[in-house]
C-alpha distance (Angstrom), angle and dihedral (degrees) to the residues before:
residue distance angle dihedral
X1 . . .
X2 3.82 . .
X3 3.84 117.7 .
X4 3.88 89.8 -18.8
X5 3.78 94.8 -51.1
X6 3.77 131.9 102.3
X7 3.78 113.2 -99.8
X8 3.76 90.1 -111.0
X9 3.80 93.1 51.8
X10 3.83 92.3 47.3
X11 3.81 91.1 46.6
X12 3.88 90.2 51.9
X13 3.81 90.9 48.1
X14 3.84 90.2 48.9
X15 3.85 91.7 48.9
X16 3.86 90.8 48.3
X17 3.78 92.2 50.3
X18 3.75 89.6 46.3
X19 3.83 92.4 51.8
X20 3.84 90.2 47.9
X21 3.89 86.8 53.7
X22 3.77 92.2 50.7
X23 3.78 98.6 44.1
X24 3.84 93.0 44.2
X25 3.79 87.6 44.6
X26 3.78 92.6 54.6
X27 3.82 90.1 50.2
X28 3.78 90.4 49.3
X29 3.79 92.4 48.3
X30 3.86 86.9 53.0
X31 3.85 89.5 48.8
X32 3.80 89.4 50.9
X33 3.85 92.0 49.6
X34 3.84 88.1 51.5
X35 3.82 95.8 42.5
X36 3.79 91.7 -112.5
X37 3.86 112.3 140.9
X38 3.87 94.0 -153.6
X39 3.82 91.9 -165.6
X40 3.73 99.8 -175.0
X41 3.87 95.3 42.0
X42 3.83 87.4 48.4
X43 3.68 91.0 54.9
X44 3.75 91.1 49.9
X45 3.73 91.3 49.3
X46 3.77 97.6 48.7
X47 3.80 92.9 44.3
X48 3.81 97.1 44.7
X49 3.83 89.8 46.1
X50 3.76 93.2 51.8
X51 3.86 89.9 46.0
X52 3.78 88.1 51.4
X53 3.81 89.1 58.4
X54 3.76 94.1 42.7
X55 3.76 95.6 49.6
X56 3.84 90.0 45.1
X57 3.85 87.5 61.4
X58 3.89 89.4 57.6
X59 3.82 92.4 68.8
X60 3.79 113.4 101.2
X61 3.85 112.6 -102.7
X62 3.74 130.3 167.7
X63 3.82 92.8 -155.9
X64 3.78 142.5 10.6
X65 3.77 109.8 -67.3
X66 3.75 130.5 -163.1
X67 3.74 86.1 -109.2
X68 3.80 91.4 57.5
X69 3.82 90.2 49.7
X70 3.80 91.2 50.5
X71 3.79 89.6 47.5
X72 3.79 91.3 52.7
X73 3.74 93.4 47.9
X74 3.80 90.0 47.4
X75 3.74 92.7 54.7
X76 3.80 92.3 47.7
X77 3.86 89.5 51.9
X78 3.83 92.4 44.7
X79 3.83 90.3 52.4
X80 3.74 89.9 54.5
X81 3.83 91.9 44.4
X82 3.84 90.6 51.4
X83 3.78 90.6 48.2
X84 3.75 93.4 48.4
X85 3.79 93.1 47.2
X86 3.80 104.7 35.7
X87 3.75 107.0 25.3
X88 3.87 102.5 28.1
X89 3.89 90.6 34.0
X90 3.79 90.6 -137.7
X91 3.83 89.2 -77.0
X92 3.80 117.6 161.7
X93 3.89 114.1 -29.0
X94 3.83 88.0 -2.5
X95 3.77 88.4 77.3
X96 3.87 92.4 62.0
X97 3.86 89.7 41.2
X98 3.77 89.6 55.1
X99 3.79 93.6 48.9
X100 3.71 94.3 45.6
X101 3.82 96.8 46.5
X102 3.83 93.3 43.3
X103 3.90 87.4 52.5
X104 3.82 91.7 48.4
X105 3.83 90.9 50.2
X106 3.83 90.7 52.2
X107 3.75 89.9 44.9
X108 3.82 91.1 55.7
X109 3.75 89.2 51.7
X110 3.75 92.3 50.6
X111 3.85 91.5 43.7
X112 3.81 89.8 56.2
X113 3.89 88.5 44.8
X114 3.82 89.7 56.5
X115 3.83 90.7 46.8
X116 3.80 92.9 48.6
X117 3.88 90.3 45.4
X118 3.78 91.4 55.3
X119 3.85 89.0 48.1
X120 3.81 99.1 45.5
X121 3.87 108.7 25.5
X122 3.82 106.3 82.4
X123 3.84 96.3 -145.8
X124 3.78 91.2 49.8
X125 3.80 94.0 43.0
X126 3.80 88.1 54.3
X127 3.80 90.9 55.5
X128 3.78 93.5 49.5
X129 3.80 112.5 12.4
X130 3.94 93.6 166.3
X131 3.78 95.3 32.2
X132 3.77 87.8 -124.0
X133 3.85 93.9 97.0
X134 3.79 123.8 103.9
X135 3.91 97.0 -105.6
X136 3.81 89.9 61.1
X137 3.72 94.9 47.1
X138 3.80 92.0 45.7
X139 3.88 90.2 51.5
X140 3.74 92.1 50.5
X141 3.81 93.3 44.2
X142 3.86 91.6 49.7
X143 3.84 88.6 48.5
X144 3.79 91.5 52.7
X145 3.75 93.7 44.8
X146 3.89 89.5 51.8
X147 3.77 90.6 50.5
X148 3.76 95.7 46.2
X149 3.90 91.2 53.9
X150 3.73 93.3 42.6
X151 3.85 90.2 48.7
X152 3.77 93.0 50.7
X153 3.83 90.2 47.6
X154 3.77 92.1 47.9
X155 3.84 94.0 50.4
X156 3.80 88.5 53.8
X157 3.79 96.2 45.5
X158 3.83 106.0 38.4
X159 3.73 107.2 95.9
X160 3.76 101.4 136.7
X161 3.83 120.0 -174.9
X162 3.76 110.9 -121.9
X163 3.86 94.6 -173.1
X164 3.70 126.1 74.7
X165 3.80 107.1 -129.2
X166 3.87 114.9 -143.5
X167 3.69 133.8 174.3
X168 3.77 120.0 -109.3
X169 3.81 110.9 -100.8
X170 3.78 95.2 -115.3
X171 3.88 93.8 56.0
X172 3.79 109.5 110.2
X173 3.75 115.5 -123.5
X174 3.71 119.8 -113.8
X175 3.76 111.1 -86.1
X176 3.76 94.8 20.0
X177 3.76 114.8 134.2
């Protein structure tokens, strides 16, 4: 039992939260690449990603695992992303800080997805049963390369407008005589 649930139920909940974090994170990354703030989706991404790490800590472990380390790093990055976005309002260098830390948080989620895929999907597990084989390393290296490229692009492209631009009241509308 974990938090009053069977281990299977808790695991399912953790996986669902993780998938919500990954999907919402991919949508947010697309928004960042297109200079769209996506405020609600960003809140969902940051919250579900934090909850992914927090629920991951609830699994019984006798020692510190790589998953725990990734969870701790993810929470540190999420705190910085939240600070950059909500406290510092992405002003100045905080815009790049937000983009980079949000991308790193999503990368950590995807990194764990690859790890879990190689553990749980029979075809992938057969390719890399100990996760020390080349297919696993290649998959993780490709994932990292994709995230580095996307993060660099995102930092360059994300310049959201925080103000609503409106016309002065005495400006005639187009087509008015």
